[in-house]
N, C-alpha and C positions, 0 to 999 in steps of 0.2 A: 436314445439307446445307442451305445457305442459297441460296434463289433470290429475287431481288429483284422486287417488284411495281412496275411503272412507273406513274406518274401522268401527268397532262397536261403536267407540267413536262418541258421538253426536256433530259433528263439521263439518263446511264447510270452504273451503278457501274463501277469499274475492272475490266477483264477478269481480273485476277489473282484476283478473288473468285468466279470461275466454279467450279462443282462439278467432280468428277473427269471427268465426261463432256463438260464444256465448256458446260453450260447455265448461263446467267448471270442472265437476267431474263425476266419474263412480262408481257404487256400492252402498253400504249402504242398506237401507231398506225403506219401505213406512209406517213406524210407524207414528202415529199422532204427536209425539214429533218432529220427523225429518221433516215431512212435514211442520209443523207450523214454525219451525226454518228456513226452506228453504224460505218460503214465506216472513217471516219477514226480510230476507236478500236480497230479490229480486231474488230468485232462484226458479226454478220449474222443475219437472221431465217431460221428454218427450222422449219416446223410443218406439221401436216396439218389436214384439214377438221374433225376432232373435237377440236381443242385450240385454246386461245387463241394469240395471237402469242408465239412463243418466240424468245429471243435467245441466240446462242451465241458462244463464243470458245474453241475447242478447243485442247488442248495434248497432243501436238504439233500443229503446223500444217503442212499440205502446200502447198508452193510450187514453182513452176517458174521458174527463172531463165532468161530468154529465150536467153541464150548457151549454156545447157546442154540445150536441147531436143534429144531424140534422134529421128533419122529413120532408120527401118529401110531396108535395101536395097530391099525391095519397095515401100515408100512412095516412095522416091526415084524408082523406075521410074514409079510413078503420076504423080508430079509432072512428070517429064520428058515424059511422053506428052501432058500438058496436056488431059486429057479433062474436066477441071472448069474452070468459070469462077468466079472469086472476086470478091465485092463486099463492101463495108463499109456498114452503115447504110442499106441499100436496102430491107430487108424485116424490120425489127425485130419488128413485131407478128406476122408469120408465123413467125419463128424461135422466139419465146418460146412461142407456141401449139403449135408442132410439138414442142418439148421436152416439154411437158406431155402432148400427145396420144400420142407414141410410148411413153412410160412406161406410160400407161394401156392401150394396145394390147398391150403385152407382159405385161399382167397385174399390173403393179405399181401402187403408189400414187404420188401426186405432191404436192409442196408448192407447185407452181405453180398456185395456186388463182386464181379470177377476180380477187380483190382484189390478189393478187400481180402478176398481169398488168397490171392497171390502174396499180398503183404504179410498176412499172418502165417502163411506157409513158410515165408522167409524167416520170420521170428521163430517158428517151430524148429527149422533147421539150425538156427543159431542157438537153440536151447532155452529160449525165453517163453515160448507159447506151448501150452500143454493141453492134452485132451483126456477126458475120462470116457471110456467106452463101456456100454452095457450090452451084453450079448444074450440072446435067447434062442435056443435051438440052432445055434451056429450062425445066426444072423444079427446084424447090428440093430438093436431094439431102441436105443436111446443113448444120450451122451451130452457132454458139454465141452466147451473149450474156453481158454482164457490165457492171461499173461501173468507171469510171476516175476516179481522184483523184490529182492530182500525177503522179508517175511510178510509180504502182501500178495494176495492173488486177486487179479482183476477179471471177474467173470464177464464173458462176452455174450454167449448165447448157449441155449440148450434145446434139445428136441426129444421127442418120444414117439416111437412107433407102436410100442406095447405099453399098456397101462402101468404106471408107476416107474417106468424105466428112468426117466429124467430125475425123478425124486431120489431114486436109488443112487444115481450118479452124484447128486449133490451131497447126500448124507455121507456117502463113502469118501468123497473129496474132503468134506468137513472133518471127518475123523482122521484122515490121513494128515491134513494140515495141522490139526490139533497136536498130533504126535510129533510133528516137526516144529512145533511152537510158533506157527504162523499167527499173526496178530488179527487178521480179518480177511474176509472175502468181500471185495467191492462188487456190489450188485448194481451199481450205477443208478438205474431208474426204478422208481417204486412200482411194484406190482403187489396185488393182494395175495397172489399165489406165494411169492417169496416171503411176504410178511407172515403168512401162516406157517412157514417153515422156520421161522425164527429171525428173519432179517428185520432190521429196525432202521428208522430214519435218524440221522444225526446231523447237526449243523455242519455246513461245509468247513467252517473254521476248525471244528473239532476233528473232522475227517482229515484235513490237511496236517494237523498236528500228529495224529495217529500215523499218517503216511510218512511224515518226516522221520519218525522213530523207526518205522518198519523197514525203510530202505537203507538204514544204516548197517543192516546185516548183510552178509554175503548172499548173493543170489544162487540158488540151486539150479545151475544151468545143466543142459543135457537132458537125455531121456529119463523120465521118472519111472522107477520100477518098484513100486511097493510090493511087499510080500503078500501072498494070498491071505494071510491071517492078520493083515493090518487092521487096526481098530476102526470101527465105524462110529458115527456120531451118537448112535443110540446106546453105546456101551459106556 
């Protein structure tokens, strides 16, 4: 097994050199320049408090094509009732912290460490990282965050405090990205929950080819402000 050790030089090995689990490299930093280069190459950081920074490019890769997002009948009823209010980029710091907090409250571990939070907040301030917030009775009920490059969105994490809130965040995001002609949402690691919502596994080689085409387009930097009547994935 070969795992590459990164230096201060801003460079990554090709993703095809990752090991069987998708681990590619160790070390480096979480500077905006390195993170953006990583995403543009199909690589992302994922590690815990007891390890150095680890960089991954799994095979297969889980992606959600916006036009293929699945909305169950029960979720359609929730959307029609309009019990949630949706916003974009209004509470990024709260969303990323809640993603970490909920995992810890449920007895799990989290890769969303203080330095990760700081790094993605920097990307948010630069206009590359975005959040979707779902509000219920004036409180943050769920949401997600990720990184946007070209016409690709790289989902990082999601959370829910109120039933269906994170699902609503995802289908609203999918509808919004579809209207902006985004090519895919990178879900990174396979989960049955995301597969039920329409995500599918594709070979890494296919993912990298899709990514190459998606990042040829300009990146929509800055704060996202979809109109209240933006399409959702169920429409």
